[in-house]
N, CA, C and O atoms as a Tinker XYZ file with bonds, in Angstrom:
   508  protein
     1  N    109.225000   12.120000  155.029000    73     2
     2  CA   110.092000   11.009000  155.394000    64     1     3
     3  C    109.612000    9.762000  154.669000    63     2     4     5
     4  O    108.436000    9.407000  154.751000    81     3
     5  N    110.496000    9.111000  153.977000    73     3     6
     6  CA   110.163000    7.888000  153.250000    64     5     7
     7  C    110.090000    6.705000  154.205000    63     6     8     9
     8  O    110.527000    6.785000  155.354000    81     7
     9  N    109.531000    5.608000  153.709000    73     7    10
    10  CA   109.515000    4.374000  154.496000    64     9    11
    11  C    110.942000    3.835000  154.608000    63    10    12    13
    12  O    111.758000    4.003000  153.702000    81    11
    13  N    111.214000    3.202000  155.710000    73    11    14
    14  CA   112.550000    2.703000  156.018000    64    13    15
    15  C    112.421000    1.248000  156.431000    63    14    16    17
    16  O    111.518000    0.902000  157.194000    81    15
    17  N    113.305000    0.390000  155.944000    73    15    18
    18  CA   113.304000   -1.024000  156.318000    64    17    19
    19  C    114.562000   -1.301000  157.132000    63    18    20    21
    20  O    115.679000   -1.142000  156.641000    81    19
    21  N    114.368000   -1.719000  158.385000    73    19    22
    22  CA   115.475000   -2.060000  159.278000    64    21    23
    23  C    115.315000   -3.514000  159.681000    63    22    24    25
    24  O    114.218000   -3.954000  160.028000    81    23
    25  N    116.395000   -4.247000  159.635000    73    23    26
    26  CA   116.384000   -5.645000  160.077000    64    25    27
    27  C    117.621000   -5.905000  160.925000    63    26    28    29
    28  O    118.659000   -5.259000  160.777000    81    27
    29  N    117.469000   -6.875000  161.816000    73    27    30
    30  CA   118.575000   -7.240000  162.704000    64    29    31
    31  C    118.754000   -8.750000  162.654000    63    30    32    33
    32  O    117.789000   -9.507000  162.761000    81    31
    33  N    119.990000   -9.175000  162.492000    73    31    34
    34  CA   120.315000  -10.598000  162.413000    64    33    35
    35  C    121.415000  -10.908000  163.414000    63    34    36    37
    36  O    122.204000  -10.038000  163.784000    81    35
    37  N    121.454000  -12.167000  163.846000    73    35    38
    38  CA   122.524000  -12.637000  164.725000    64    37    39
    39  C    123.334000  -13.681000  163.969000    63    38    40    41
    40  O    122.796000  -14.437000  163.161000    81    39
    41  N    124.624000  -13.711000  164.239000    73    39    42
    42  CA   125.497000  -14.686000  163.593000    64    41    43
    43  C    126.561000  -15.133000  164.586000    63    42    44    45
    44  O    126.813000  -14.488000  165.604000    81    43
    45  N    127.159000  -16.239000  164.254000    73    43    46
    46  CA   128.259000  -16.751000  165.068000    64    45    47
    47  C    129.452000  -16.985000  164.151000    63    46    48    49
    48  O    129.331000  -17.627000  163.108000    81    47
    49  N    130.584000  -16.466000  164.544000    73    47    50
    50  CA   131.836000  -16.614000  163.799000    64    49    51
    51  C    131.675000  -16.163000  162.344000    63    50    52    53
    52  O    132.062000  -16.873000  161.415000    81    51
    53  N    131.106000  -14.989000  162.167000    73    51    54
    54  CA   130.897000  -14.432000  160.836000    64    53    55
    55  C    132.236000  -14.124000  160.168000    63    54    56    57
    56  O    133.119000  -13.519000  160.775000    81    55
    57  N    132.370000  -14.538000  158.942000    73    55    58
    58  CA   133.554000  -14.241000  158.137000    64    57    59
    59  C    133.322000  -12.875000  157.483000    63    58    60    61
    60  O    132.768000  -12.793000  156.387000    81    59
    61  N    133.749000  -11.808000  158.160000    73    59    62
    62  CA   133.463000  -10.445000  157.703000    64    61    63
    63  C    134.116000  -10.145000  156.348000    63    62    64    65
    64  O    133.458000   -9.540000  155.502000    81    63
    65  N    135.361000  -10.532000  156.097000    73    63    66
    66  CA   135.917000  -10.287000  154.759000    64    65    67
    67  C    135.103000  -10.976000  153.648000    63    66    68    69
    68  O    134.950000  -10.427000  152.556000    81    67
    69  N    134.600000  -12.146000  153.927000    73    67    70
    70  CA   133.758000  -12.835000  152.934000    64    69    71
    71  C    132.454000  -12.070000  152.722000    63    70    72    73
    72  O    131.995000  -11.928000  151.589000    81    71
    73  N    131.858000  -11.579000  153.807000    73    71    74
    74  CA   130.647000  -10.765000  153.691000    64    73    75
    75  C    130.928000   -9.530000  152.834000    63    74    76    77
    76  O    130.138000   -9.196000  151.951000    81    75
    77  N    132.040000   -8.857000  153.087000    73    75    78
    78  CA   132.406000   -7.676000  152.296000    64    77    79
    79  C    132.551000   -8.026000  150.815000    63    78    80    81
    80  O    132.095000   -7.277000  149.950000    81    79
    81  N    133.180000   -9.154000  150.526000    73    79    82
    82  CA   133.368000   -9.570000  149.131000    64    81    83
    83  C    132.025000   -9.830000  148.457000    63    82    84    85
    84  O    131.813000   -9.417000  147.317000    81    83
    85  N    131.118000  -10.512000  149.152000    73    83    86
    86  CA   129.792000  -10.810000  148.580000    64    85    87
    87  C    128.978000   -9.532000  148.401000    63    86    88    89
    88  O    128.285000   -9.374000  147.396000    81    87
    89  N    129.059000   -8.627000  149.360000    73    87    90
    90  CA   128.340000   -7.357000  149.221000    64    89    91
    91  C    128.872000   -6.555000  148.034000    63    90    92    93
    92  O    128.101000   -5.936000  147.301000    81    91
    93  N    130.175000   -6.570000  147.849000    73    91    94
    94  CA   130.759000   -5.871000  146.701000    64    93    95
    95  C    130.214000   -6.446000  145.398000    63    94    96    97
    96  O    129.880000   -5.696000  144.481000    81    95
    97  N    130.121000   -7.769000  145.312000    73    95    98
    98  CA   129.556000   -8.410000  144.119000    64    97    99
    99  C    128.106000   -7.991000  143.906000    63    98   100   101
   100  O    127.696000   -7.713000  142.779000    81    99
   101  N    127.335000   -7.947000  144.984000    73    99   102
   102  CA   125.928000   -7.549000  144.866000    64   101   103
   103  C    125.795000   -6.103000  144.396000    63   102   104   105
   104  O    124.965000   -5.796000  143.540000    81   103
   105  N    126.613000   -5.222000  144.957000    73   103   106
   106  CA   126.549000   -3.809000  144.567000    64   105   107
   107  C    126.962000   -3.645000  143.103000    63   106   108   109
   108  O    126.403000   -2.810000  142.392000    81   107
   109  N    127.933000   -4.435000  142.654000    73   107   110
   110  CA   128.332000   -4.388000  141.244000    64   109   111
   111  C    127.200000   -4.877000  140.344000    63   110   112   113
   112  O    126.954000   -4.305000  139.282000    81   111
   113  N    126.521000   -5.924000  140.767000    73   111   114
   114  CA   125.504000   -6.575000  139.931000    64   113   115
   115  C    124.179000   -5.819000  139.891000    63   114   116   117
   116  O    123.535000   -5.762000  138.844000    81   115
   117  N    123.765000   -5.239000  141.013000    73   115   118
   118  CA   122.449000   -4.606000  141.104000    64   117   119
   119  C    122.582000   -3.083000  141.120000    63   118   120   121
   120  O    123.001000   -2.508000  142.125000    81   119
   121  N    122.230000   -2.432000  140.021000    73   119   122
   122  CA   122.344000   -0.970000  139.956000    64   121   123
   123  C    121.571000   -0.244000  141.056000    63   122   124   125
   124  O    121.960000    0.847000  141.471000    81   123
   125  N    120.489000   -0.839000  141.524000    73   123   126
   126  CA   119.694000   -0.164000  142.556000    64   125   127
   127  C    120.524000    0.104000  143.812000    63   126   128   129
   128  O    120.230000    1.038000  144.558000    81   127
   129  N    121.558000   -0.705000  144.052000    73   127   130
   130  CA   122.410000   -0.504000  145.223000    64   129   131
   131  C    123.429000    0.619000  145.012000    63   130   132   133
   132  O    124.177000    0.971000  145.925000    81   131
   133  N    123.449000    1.174000  143.803000    73   131   134
   134  CA   124.295000    2.340000  143.507000    64   133   135
   135  C    123.442000    3.554000  143.143000    63   134   136   137
   136  O    123.965000    4.582000  142.712000    81   135
   137  N    122.131000    3.429000  143.317000    73   135   138
   138  CA   121.199000    4.487000  142.927000    64   137   139
   139  C    121.182000    5.617000  143.949000    63   138   140   141
   140  O    121.154000    5.385000  145.158000    81   139
   141  N    121.199000    6.847000  143.436000    73   139   142
   142  CA   121.108000    8.061000  144.251000    64   141   143
   143  C    120.024000    8.952000  143.654000    63   142   144   145
   144  O    119.631000    8.775000  142.501000    81   143
   145  N    119.548000    9.899000  144.436000    73   143   146
   146  CA   118.490000   10.806000  144.002000    64   145   147
   147  C    119.030000   12.234000  143.988000    63   146   148   149
   148  O    119.645000   12.687000  144.953000    81   147
   149  N    118.793000   12.926000  142.893000    73   147   150
   150  CA   119.081000   14.356000  142.816000    64   149   151
   151  C    117.792000   15.064000  143.228000    63   150   152   153
   152  O    116.868000   15.199000  142.426000    81   151
   153  N    117.736000   15.507000  144.459000    73   151   154
   154  CA   116.515000   16.097000  145.017000    64   153   155
   155  C    116.141000   17.382000  144.280000    63   154   156   157
   156  O    114.958000   17.652000  144.074000    81   155
   157  N    117.127000   18.168000  143.885000    73   155   158
   158  CA   116.849000   19.430000  143.192000    64   157   159
   159  C    116.138000   19.204000  141.862000    63   158   160   161
   160  O    115.219000   19.942000  141.506000    81   159
   161  N    116.569000   18.188000  141.138000    73   159   162
   162  CA   115.992000   17.912000  139.819000    64   161   163
   163  C    114.884000   16.865000  139.852000    63   162   164   165
   164  O    114.137000   16.711000  138.885000    81   163
   165  N    114.782000   16.151000  140.960000    73   163   166
   166  CA   113.779000   15.093000  141.053000    64   165   167
   167  C    114.096000   13.913000  140.151000    63   166   168   169
   168  O    113.193000   13.281000  139.603000    81   167
   169  N    115.386000   13.618000  139.997000    73   167   170
   170  CA   115.799000   12.503000  139.149000    64   169   171
   171  C    116.679000   11.548000  139.933000    63   170   172   173
   172  O    117.249000   11.897000  140.966000    81   171
   173  N    116.771000   10.347000  139.419000    73   171   174
   174  CA   117.673000    9.376000  140.025000    64   173   175
   175  C    118.802000    9.094000  139.051000    63   174   176   177
   176  O    118.656000    9.253000  137.839000    81   175
   177  N    119.929000    8.671000  139.603000    73   175   178
   178  CA   121.039000    8.256000  138.758000    64   177   179
   179  C    121.771000    7.116000  139.446000    63   178   180   181
   180  O    121.714000    6.959000  140.665000    81   179
   181  N    122.455000    6.330000  138.636000    73   179   182
   182  CA   123.207000    5.185000  139.144000    64   181   183
   183  C    124.684000    5.531000  139.075000    63   182   184   185
   184  O    125.214000    5.864000  138.015000    81   183
   185  N    125.327000    5.447000  140.210000    73   183   186
   186  CA   126.765000    5.720000  140.260000    64   185   187
   187  C    127.526000    4.575000  139.590000    63   186   188   189
   188  O    127.187000    3.408000  139.785000    81   187
   189  N    128.533000    4.899000  138.815000    73   187   190
   190  CA   129.296000    3.829000  138.162000    64   189   191
   191  C    130.221000    3.088000  139.139000    63   190   192   193
   192  O    130.487000    1.898000  138.966000    81   191
   193  N    130.705000    3.795000  140.162000    73   191   194
   194  CA   131.646000    3.166000  141.092000    64   193   195
   195  C    130.900000    2.396000  142.187000    63   194   196   197
   196  O    129.774000    2.725000  142.559000    81   195
   197  N    131.571000    1.371000  142.677000    73   195   198
   198  CA   131.023000    0.552000  143.756000    64   197   199
   199  C    131.541000    1.098000  145.080000    63   198   200   201
   200  O    132.748000    1.173000  145.306000    81   199
   201  N    130.615000    1.476000  145.947000    73   199   202
   202  CA   130.965000    1.944000  147.284000    64   201   203
   203  C    130.208000    1.093000  148.291000    63   202   204   205
   204  O    128.979000    1.022000  148.264000    81   203
   205  N    130.949000    0.456000  149.173000    73   203   206
   206  CA   130.301000   -0.343000  150.212000    64   205   207
   207  C    129.902000    0.554000  151.366000    63   206   208   209
   208  O    130.692000    1.373000  151.835000    81   207
   209  N    128.689000    0.393000  151.812000    73   207   210
   210  CA   128.204000    1.124000  152.981000    64   209   211
   211  C    128.085000    0.123000  154.129000    63   210   212   213
   212  O    126.997000   -0.168000  154.625000    81   211
   213  N    129.246000   -0.391000  154.527000    73   211   214
   214  CA   129.345000   -1.395000  155.579000    64   213   215
   215  C    130.168000   -0.800000  156.711000    63   214   216   217
   216  O    131.342000   -0.469000  156.541000    81   215
   217  N    129.537000   -0.672000  157.859000    73   215   218
   218  CA   130.207000   -0.131000  159.043000    64   217   219
   219  C    130.559000   -1.282000  159.974000    63   218   220   221
   220  O    129.748000   -2.179000  160.204000    81   219
   221  N    131.761000   -1.247000  160.499000    73   219   222
   222  CA   132.193000   -2.271000  161.460000    64   221   223
   223  C    132.300000   -1.641000  162.846000    63   222   224   225
   224  O    132.819000   -0.537000  163.008000    81   223
   225  N    131.800000   -2.365000  163.829000    73   223   226
   226  CA   131.889000   -1.924000  165.222000    64   225   227
   227  C    132.382000   -3.120000  166.036000    63   226   228   229
   228  O    131.666000   -4.111000  166.176000    81   227
   229  N    133.584000   -3.033000  166.566000    73   227   230
   230  CA   134.156000   -4.125000  167.345000    64   229   231
   231  C    134.015000   -3.799000  168.830000    63   230   232   233
   232  O    134.728000   -2.949000  169.364000    81   231
   233  N    133.088000   -4.484000  169.482000    73   231   234
   234  CA   132.819000   -4.246000  170.906000    64   233   235
   235  C    133.310000   -5.407000  171.771000    63   234   236   237
   236  O    132.941000   -5.496000  172.942000    81   235
   237  N    134.124000   -6.285000  171.222000    73   235   238
   238  CA   134.544000   -7.490000  171.942000    64   237   239
   239  C    135.341000   -7.189000  173.199000    63   238   240   241
   240  O    135.308000   -7.979000  174.143000    81   239
   241  N    136.053000   -6.079000  173.242000    73   239   242
   242  CA   136.892000   -5.766000  174.404000    64   241   243
   243  C    136.110000   -5.109000  175.541000    63   242   244   245
   244  O    136.644000   -4.934000  176.636000    81   243
   245  N    134.854000   -4.743000  175.294000    73   243   246
   246  CA   134.056000   -4.057000  176.316000    64   245   247
   247  C    133.398000   -5.052000  177.258000    63   246   248   249
   248  O    133.104000   -6.184000  176.872000    81   247
   249  N    133.167000   -4.624000  178.500000    73   247   250
   250  CA   132.414000   -5.475000  179.420000    64   249   251
   251  C    130.972000   -5.566000  178.914000    63   250   252   253
   252  O    130.531000   -4.737000  178.117000    81   251
   253  N    130.253000   -6.570000  179.380000    73   251   254
   254  CA   128.907000   -6.848000  178.882000    64   253   255
   255  C    127.944000   -5.679000  178.956000    63   254   256   257
   256  O    127.213000   -5.419000  178.000000    81   255
   257  N    127.931000   -4.978000  180.065000    73   255   258
   258  CA   126.998000   -3.862000  180.246000    64   257   259
   259  C    127.319000   -2.699000  179.302000    63   258   260   261
   260  O    126.419000   -2.116000  178.696000    81   259
   261  N    128.595000   -2.371000  179.184000    73   259   262
   262  CA   129.002000   -1.283000  178.292000    64   261   263
   263  C    128.710000   -1.647000  176.839000    63   262   264   265
   264  O    128.225000   -0.817000  176.071000    81   263
   265  N    129.005000   -2.891000  176.468000    73   263   266
   266  CA   128.724000   -3.343000  175.100000    64   265   267
   267  C    127.232000   -3.265000  174.811000    63   266   268   269
   268  O    126.830000   -2.847000  173.725000    81   267
   269  N    126.410000   -3.665000  175.774000    73   267   270
   270  CA   124.957000   -3.625000  175.572000    64   269   271
   271  C    124.465000   -2.191000  175.362000    63   270   272   273
   272  O    123.607000   -1.945000  174.514000    81   271
   273  N    125.004000   -1.252000  176.130000    73   271   274
   274  CA   124.632000    0.158000  175.933000    64   273   275
   275  C    125.017000    0.636000  174.533000    63   274   276   277
   276  O    124.253000    1.342000  173.874000    81   275
   277  N    126.200000    0.246000  174.094000    73   275   278
   278  CA   126.646000    0.625000  172.746000    64   277   279
   279  C    125.734000    0.018000  171.680000    63   278   280   281
   280  O    125.377000    0.684000  170.708000    81   279
   281  N    125.360000   -1.247000  171.869000    73   279   282
   282  CA   124.459000   -1.908000  170.912000    64   281   283
   283  C    123.131000   -1.171000  170.856000    63   282   284   285
   284  O    122.597000   -0.945000  169.770000    81   283
   285  N    122.591000   -0.795000  172.005000    73   283   286
   286  CA   121.309000   -0.073000  172.030000    64   285   287
   287  C    121.417000    1.261000  171.295000    63   286   288   289
   288  O    120.503000    1.648000  170.568000    81   287
   289  N    122.533000    1.963000  171.485000    73   287   290
   290  CA   122.732000    3.233000  170.772000    64   289   291
   291  C    122.836000    3.015000  169.266000    63   290   292   293
   292  O    122.257000    3.768000  168.482000    81   291
   293  N    123.573000    1.986000  168.868000    73   291   294
   294  CA   123.699000    1.684000  167.440000    64   293   295
   295  C    122.359000    1.249000  166.852000    63   294   296   297
   296  O    122.000000    1.652000  165.745000    81   295
   297  N    121.628000    0.431000  167.590000    73   295   298
   298  CA   120.309000   -0.015000  167.124000    64   297   299
   299  C    119.389000    1.186000  166.917000    63   298   300   301
   300  O    118.689000    1.268000  165.907000    81   299
   301  N    119.388000    2.107000  167.859000    73   299   302
   302  CA   118.546000    3.304000  167.725000    64   301   303
   303  C    118.957000    4.115000  166.501000    63   302   304   305
   304  O    118.105000    4.624000  165.772000    81   303
   305  N    120.249000    4.231000  166.281000    73   303   306
   306  CA   120.740000    5.004000  165.132000    64   305   307
   307  C    120.369000    4.349000  163.802000    63   306   308   309
   308  O    119.846000    5.013000  162.907000    81   307
   309  N    120.637000    3.060000  163.672000    73   307   310
   310  CA   120.386000    2.381000  162.396000    64   309   311
   311  C    118.901000    2.134000  162.158000    63   310   312   313
   312  O    118.455000    2.150000  161.010000    81   311
   313  N    118.139000    1.909000  163.201000    73   311   314
   314  CA   116.711000    1.630000  163.007000    64   313   315
   315  C    115.917000    2.886000  162.678000    63   314   316   317
   316  O    114.765000    2.799000  162.253000    81   315
   317  N    116.523000    4.048000  162.872000    73   315   318
   318  CA   115.865000    5.311000  162.531000    64   317   319
   319  C    116.699000    6.109000  161.525000    63   318   320   321
   320  O    116.627000    7.337000  161.467000    81   319
   321  N    117.476000    5.390000  160.748000    73   319   322
   322  CA   118.370000    6.011000  159.771000    64   321   323
   323  C    117.587000    6.833000  158.751000    63   322   324   325
   324  O    116.591000    6.373000  158.195000    81   323
   325  N    118.048000    8.035000  158.522000    73   323   326
   326  CA   117.511000    8.868000  157.435000    64   325   327
   327  C    118.630000    8.979000  156.409000    63   326   328   329
   328  O    119.618000    9.686000  156.605000    81   327
   329  N    118.444000    8.269000  155.324000    73   327   330
   330  CA   119.491000    8.201000  154.304000    64   329   331
   331  C    119.577000    9.501000  153.514000    63   330   332   333
   332  O    118.561000   10.108000  153.176000    81   331
   333  N    120.794000    9.913000  153.231000    73   331   334
   334  CA   121.049000   11.068000  152.375000    64   333   335
   335  C    120.753000   10.636000  150.942000    63   334   336   337
   336  O    121.439000    9.757000  150.422000    81   335
   337  N    119.749000   11.228000  150.286000    73   335   338
   338  CA   119.384000   10.773000  148.942000    64   337   339
   339  C    120.492000   10.946000  147.905000    63   338   340   341
   340  O    120.450000   10.306000  146.855000    81   339
   341  N    121.479000   11.795000  148.175000    73   339   342
   342  CA   122.576000   11.969000  147.223000    64   341   343
   343  C    123.598000   10.832000  147.314000    63   342   344   345
   344  O    124.549000   10.780000  146.534000    81   343
   345  N    123.393000    9.925000  148.272000    73   343   346
   346  CA   124.256000    8.759000  148.464000    64   345   347
   347  C    123.416000    7.500000  148.247000    63   346   348   349
   348  O    122.188000    7.569000  148.302000    81   347
   349  N    124.058000    6.344000  148.001000    73   347   350
   350  CA   123.271000    5.113000  147.922000    64   349   351
   351  C    122.408000    4.952000  149.180000    63   350   352   353
   352  O    122.829000    5.276000  150.291000    81   351
   353  N    121.202000    4.448000  148.973000    73   351   354
   354  CA   120.152000    4.499000  149.999000    64   353   355
   355  C    120.101000    3.250000  150.874000    63   354   356   357
   356  O    119.024000    2.708000  151.124000    81   355
   357  N    121.240000    2.802000  151.329000    73   355   358
   358  CA   121.305000    1.640000  152.208000    64   357   359
   359  C    122.583000    1.713000  153.044000    63   358   360   361
   360  O    123.525000    2.436000  152.718000    81   359
   361  N    122.583000    0.951000  154.118000    73   359   362
   362  CA   123.748000    0.857000  154.997000    64   361   363
   363  C    123.622000   -0.440000  155.791000    63   362   364   365
   364  O    122.524000   -0.842000  156.176000    81   363
   365  N    124.754000   -1.082000  156.029000    73   363   366
   366  CA   124.800000   -2.307000  156.829000    64   365   367
   367  C    125.848000   -2.119000  157.916000    63   366   368   369
   368  O    126.926000   -1.578000  157.670000    81   367
   369  N    125.518000   -2.570000  159.117000    73   367   370
   370  CA   126.459000   -2.512000  160.236000    64   369   371
   371  C    126.731000   -3.925000  160.734000    63   370   372   373
   372  O    125.812000   -4.730000  160.885000    81   371
   373  N    127.994000   -4.214000  160.985000    73   371   374
   374  CA   128.412000   -5.476000  161.595000    64   373   375
   375  C    128.973000   -5.120000  162.961000    63   374   376   377
   376  O    129.912000   -4.332000  163.078000    81   375
   377  N    128.384000   -5.713000  163.991000    73   375   378
   378  CA   128.784000   -5.421000  165.368000    64   377   379
   379  C    129.323000   -6.705000  165.984000    63   378   380   381
   380  O    128.582000   -7.666000  166.191000    81   379
   381  N    130.614000   -6.712000  166.275000    73   379   382
   382  CA   131.231000   -7.893000  166.853000    64   381   383
   383  C    131.219000   -7.771000  168.374000    63   382   384   385
   384  O    131.568000   -6.734000  168.938000    81   383
   385  N    130.805000   -8.863000  169.018000    73   383   386
   386  CA   130.630000   -8.899000  170.470000    64   385   387
   387  C    131.344000  -10.107000  171.058000    63   386   388   389
   388  O    131.727000  -11.026000  170.334000    81   387
   389  N    131.519000  -10.100000  172.373000    73   387   390
   390  CA   131.915000  -11.322000  173.054000    64   389   391
   391  C    130.746000  -12.298000  172.912000    63   390   392   393
   392  O    129.590000  -11.880000  172.851000    81   391
   393  N    131.045000  -13.584000  172.860000    73   391   394
   394  CA   129.968000  -14.561000  172.645000    64   393   395
   395  C    128.909000  -14.454000  173.734000    63   394   396   397
   396  O    129.218000  -14.313000  174.918000    81   395
   397  N    127.660000  -14.524000  173.306000    73   395   398
   398  CA   126.522000  -14.499000  174.219000    64   397   399
   399  C    125.423000  -15.389000  173.675000    63   398   400   401
   400  O    125.585000  -16.014000  172.627000    81   399
   401  N    124.306000  -15.447000  174.383000    73   399   402
   402  CA   123.195000  -16.294000  173.958000    64   401   403
   403  C    121.958000  -15.457000  173.728000    63   402   404   405
   404  O    121.682000  -14.503000  174.454000    81   403
   405  N    121.208000  -15.842000  172.684000    73   403   406
   406  CA   119.934000  -15.169000  172.445000    64   405   407
   407  C    118.885000  -15.769000  173.381000    63   406   408   409
   408  O    119.194000  -16.710000  174.113000    81   407
   409  N    117.665000  -15.258000  173.380000    73   407   410
   410  CA   116.642000  -15.759000  174.311000    64   409   411
   411  C    116.337000  -17.253000  174.181000    63   410   412   413
   412  O    115.823000  -17.858000  175.122000    81   411
   413  N    116.645000  -17.854000  173.031000    73   411   414
   414  CA   116.396000  -19.290000  172.859000    64   413   415
   415  C    117.586000  -20.130000  173.297000    63   414   416   417
   416  O    117.520000  -21.359000  173.273000    81   415
   417  N    118.679000  -19.476000  173.700000    73   415   418
   418  CA   119.873000  -20.183000  174.127000    64   417   419
   419  C    120.897000  -20.407000  173.025000    63   418   420   421
   420  O    121.938000  -21.019000  173.265000    81   419
   421  N    120.621000  -19.925000  171.829000    73   419   422
   422  CA   121.567000  -20.075000  170.718000    64   421   423
   423  C    122.704000  -19.066000  170.863000    63   422   424   425
   424  O    122.461000  -17.885000  171.111000    81   423
   425  N    123.943000  -19.528000  170.710000    73   423   426
   426  CA   125.074000  -18.612000  170.851000    64   425   427
   427  C    125.249000  -17.728000  169.618000    63   426   428   429
   428  O    124.952000  -18.139000  168.496000    81   427
   429  N    125.731000  -16.516000  169.844000    73   427   430
   430  CA   126.078000  -15.596000  168.757000    64   429   431
   431  C    127.163000  -14.653000  169.246000    63   430   432   433
   432  O    127.315000  -14.427000  170.447000    81   431
   433  N    127.910000  -14.109000  168.305000    73   431   434
   434  CA   128.947000  -13.132000  168.652000    64   433   435
   435  C    128.957000  -11.948000  167.687000    63   434   436   437
   436  O    129.857000  -11.108000  167.727000    81   435
   437  N    127.954000  -11.892000  166.827000    73   435   438
   438  CA   127.868000  -10.807000  165.854000    64   437   439
   439  C    126.419000  -10.414000  165.641000    63   438   440   441
   440  O    125.538000  -11.270000  165.547000    81   439
   441  N    126.178000   -9.115000  165.564000    73   439   442
   442  CA   124.883000   -8.589000  165.147000    64   441   443
   443  C    125.079000   -7.915000  163.799000    63   442   444   445
   444  O    126.105000   -7.280000  163.551000    81   443
   445  N    124.091000   -8.059000  162.938000    73   443   446
   446  CA   124.104000   -7.395000  161.636000    64   445   447
   447  C    122.836000   -6.568000  161.544000    63   446   448   449
   448  O    121.730000   -7.097000  161.655000    81   447
   449  N    122.998000   -5.277000  161.342000    73   447   450
   450  CA   121.864000   -4.369000  161.145000    64   449   451
   451  C    121.836000   -3.979000  159.672000    63   450   452   453
   452  O    122.858000   -3.589000  159.108000    81   451
   453  N    120.666000   -4.086000  159.051000    73   451   454
   454  CA   120.511000   -3.616000  157.672000    64   453   455
   455  C    119.506000   -2.482000  157.663000    63   454   456   457
   456  O    118.481000   -2.533000  158.344000    81   455
   457  N    119.811000   -1.465000  156.888000    73   455   458
   458  CA   118.976000   -0.275000  156.792000    64   457   459
   459  C    118.843000    0.099000  155.318000    63   458   460   461
   460  O    119.833000    0.407000  154.654000    81   459
   461  N    117.601000    0.067000  154.810000    73   459   462
   462  CA   117.331000    0.396000  153.410000    64   461   463
   463  C    116.205000    1.409000  153.329000    63   462   464   465
   464  O    115.191000    1.276000  154.015000    81   463
   465  N    116.378000    2.414000  152.496000    73   463   466
   466  CA   115.296000    3.335000  152.186000    64   465   467
   467  C    114.359000    2.616000  151.219000    63   466   468   469
   468  O    114.819000    1.938000  150.301000    81   467
   469  N    113.063000    2.757000  151.418000    73   467   470
   470  CA   112.084000    2.056000  150.587000    64   469   471
   471  C    112.106000    2.499000  149.131000    63   470   472   473
   472  O    111.536000    1.820000  148.277000    81   471
   473  N    112.745000    3.609000  148.831000    73   471   474
   474  CA   112.854000    4.035000  147.435000    64   473   475
   475  C    113.566000    3.002000  146.570000    63   474   476   477
   476  O    113.364000    2.970000  145.356000    81   475
   477  N    114.397000    2.156000  147.179000    73   475   478
   478  CA   115.120000    1.159000  146.396000    64   477   479
   479  C    114.636000   -0.262000  146.669000    63   478   480   481
   480  O    115.297000   -1.226000  146.282000    81   479
   481  N    113.493000   -0.400000  147.330000    73   479   482
   482  CA   112.956000   -1.724000  147.640000    64   481   483
   483  C    111.688000   -1.989000  146.853000    63   482   484   485
   484  O    110.987000   -1.070000  146.430000    81   483
   485  N    111.414000   -3.269000  146.671000    73   483   486
   486  CA   110.123000   -3.678000  146.131000    64   485   487
   487  C    109.621000   -4.830000  146.997000    63   486   488   489
   488  O    110.322000   -5.282000  147.902000    81   487
   489  N    108.426000   -5.295000  146.724000    73   487   490
   490  CA   107.833000   -6.350000  147.548000    64   489   491
   491  C    108.686000   -7.596000  147.619000    63   490   492   493
   492  O    108.850000   -8.176000  148.692000    81   491
   493  N    109.229000   -8.015000  146.493000    73   491   494
   494  CA   110.063000   -9.205000  146.473000    64   493   495
   495  C    111.354000   -8.976000  147.257000    63   494   496   497
   496  O    111.851000   -9.885000  147.923000    81   495
   497  N    111.888000   -7.771000  147.178000    73   495   498
   498  CA   113.133000   -7.458000  147.861000    64   497   499
   499  C    113.027000   -7.483000  149.374000    63   498   500   501
   500  O    114.015000   -7.753000  150.056000    81   499
   501  N    111.848000   -7.207000  149.911000    73   499   502
   502  CA   111.705000   -7.180000  151.372000    64   501   503
   503  C    110.995000   -8.410000  151.921000    63   502   504   505
   504  O    110.776000   -8.518000  153.128000    81   503
   505  N    110.632000   -9.343000  151.031000    73   503   506
   506  CA   109.948000  -10.552000  151.528000    64   505   507
   507  C    110.930000  -11.605000  151.955000    63   506   508
   508  O    110.528000  -12.681000  152.396000    81   507
């Protein structure tokens, strides 16, 4: 099992279409975000096409307790993600919620989970 980098961010009134557009630009610009591994041959290759690995989860209609259970399940899934090496080695989840407050009292209505296999990371990339 390779090293895995998981991060969680909070946002308020996130412009998801804008995020998708910026991610598409990043995937186009950085070949590492299109890199896959051929396990049989032990080689890597860069896919020419841009594929976004952005999952959307809209939990705004759920009551607070049900939404929290769903968030915990998603957090467990993304924080222990085992990426398929034949696919790009990253995934991002956007989870939309009813507005709430973090422990410091700051409001948020969106969680963003990022999951990257360390095969495509370097020290600067994770700092």
